[in-house]
C-alpha positions as a Markdown table, in Angstrom:
| # | Residue | x | y | z |
|---|---|---|---|---|
| 1 | Met | -4.4 | 7.2 | -27.4 |
| 2 | Thr | -6.2 | 7.6 | -23.0 |
| 3 | Gln | -6.0 | 10.8 | -21.8 |
| 4 | Tyr | -5.2 | 11.4 | -18.3 |
| 5 | Thr | -6.1 | 14.2 | -15.3 |
| 6 | Lys | -3.1 | 15.9 | -14.2 |
| 7 | Glu | -4.5 | 15.5 | -10.8 |
| 8 | Phe | -4.3 | 11.3 | -12.1 |
| 9 | Arg | -0.6 | 11.8 | -13.4 |
| 10 | Glu | 0.0 | 13.1 | -9.7 |
| 11 | Gln | -1.4 | 10.4 | -7.9 |
| 12 | Ala | 0.7 | 7.4 | -9.5 |
| 13 | Ile | 3.9 | 9.3 | -9.0 |
| 14 | Leu | 2.9 | 9.5 | -5.7 |
| 15 | Leu | 1.7 | 6.2 | -5.7 |
| 16 | Ser | 4.6 | 5.1 | -7.4 |
| 17 | Asp | 6.7 | 6.1 | -5.1 |
| 18 | Glu | 5.3 | 4.2 | -2.1 |
| 19 | Ile | 4.6 | 0.6 | -3.8 |
| 20 | Gly | 6.9 | 0.8 | -6.5 |
| 21 | Val | 6.9 | 1.9 | -10.4 |
| 22 | Lys | 6.0 | -2.3 | -11.8 |
| 23 | Lys | 3.1 | -2.4 | -9.1 |
| 24 | Ala | 1.9 | 1.4 | -9.4 |
| 25 | Ala | 1.0 | 0.5 | -13.4 |
| 26 | Glu | -0.4 | -2.5 | -13.0 |
| 27 | Gln | -2.8 | -1.3 | -10.0 |
| 28 | Leu | -3.9 | 1.5 | -12.1 |
| 29 | Gly | -3.8 | 0.0 | -15.7 |
| 30 | Val | -1.8 | 2.7 | -16.6 |
| 31 | Val | 1.4 | 1.0 | -19.3 |
| 32 | Tyr | 4.9 | 0.8 | -17.0 |
| 33 | Ser | 6.6 | 2.7 | -20.0 |
| 34 | Thr | 4.2 | 6.2 | -19.8 |
| 35 | Leu | 4.7 | 5.9 | -15.3 |
| 36 | Val | 8.7 | 6.2 | -15.9 |
| 37 | Asp | 7.7 | 9.0 | -19.0 |
| 38 | Trp | 6.0 | 11.1 | -15.3 |
| 39 | Arg | 8.6 | 10.1 | -13.1 |
| 40 | Lys | 10.9 | 11.1 | -15.0 |
| 41 | Arg | 9.5 | 14.6 | -16.1 |
| 42 | Arg | 8.8 | 15.3 | -12.6 |
| 43 | Ser | 12.5 | 15.0 | -11.9 |
| 44 | Thr | 13.2 | 17.0 | -14.9 |
| 45 | Met | 11.0 | 20.2 | -13.6 |
| 46 | Arg | 12.0 | 19.5 | -10.1 |
| 47 | Lys | 15.5 | 19.7 | -11.0 |
| 48 | Lys | 14.5 | 23.3 | -13.6 |
| 49 | Lys | 13.2 | 24.4 | -10.3 |
| 50 | Gln | 16.2 | 23.7 | -8.2 |
| 51 | Asn | 18.2 | 26.1 | -11.3 |
| 52 | Val | 16.5 | 29.0 | -10.5 |
| 53 | Ser | 15.9 | 28.9 | -7.0 |
| 54 | Ser | 18.7 | 31.7 | -6.4 |
| 55 | Glu | 18.1 | 32.4 | -2.9 |
| 56 | Pro | 20.3 | 30.6 | -0.2 |
| 57 | Leu | 19.4 | 28.1 | 2.2 |
| 58 | Thr | 17.7 | 29.3 | 5.2 |
| 59 | Glu | 19.0 | 27.0 | 8.2 |
| 60 | Arg | 16.0 | 24.8 | 8.3 |
| 61 | Glu | 16.9 | 23.9 | 4.8 |
| 62 | Lys | 20.1 | 23.2 | 5.4 |
| 63 | Gln | 19.6 | 21.2 | 8.3 |
| 64 | Leu | 16.7 | 19.0 | 6.8 |
| 65 | Met | 18.8 | 18.5 | 3.2 |
| 66 | Lys | 21.7 | 17.3 | 5.6 |
| 67 | Glu | 19.8 | 14.6 | 7.5 |
| 68 | Ile | 17.5 | 13.6 | 4.1 |
| 69 | Ala | 21.8 | 12.8 | 3.4 |
| 70 | Glu | 22.2 | 11.2 | 6.1 |
| 71 | Leu | 18.7 | 9.4 | 5.9 |
| 72 | Lys | 19.3 | 7.7 | 2.0 |
| 73 | Asp | 22.3 | 6.6 | 3.2 |
| 74 | Ala | 21.2 | 4.4 | 5.8 |
| 75 | Met | 18.7 | 3.2 | 3.6 |
| 76 | Ser | 21.3 | 2.5 | 1.3 |
| 77 | Phe | 23.0 | 0.6 | 3.8 |
| 78 | Phe | 20.1 | -1.8 | 5.0 |
| 79 | Val | 18.8 | -2.4 | 1.2 |
| 80 | Lys | 22.8 | -3.5 | 1.2 |
| 81 | Asp | 22.2 | -5.5 | 4.3 |
| 82 | Arg | 19.3 | -7.7 | 2.8 |
| 83 | Arg | 20.7 | -8.3 | -0.1 |
| 84 | Lys | 22.9 | -10.5 | 1.6 |
């Protein structure tokens, strides 16, 4: 069983964010399901961190969250358009 460093896993996840999980796994020589598991763990950790934070959001954070939501909506619109 291959052991990967924390830094390698983090970089692999970032790469998979950019080029996709399948391509990143192939490029890095990592089993696809392993990379998927790393990404799931990251997602779980982020959710736990969000739940732990009891401080209210700053105005800047609220603005950024709104902008992110708008960008996601726009992105989904263009992705749907490309599939036609």
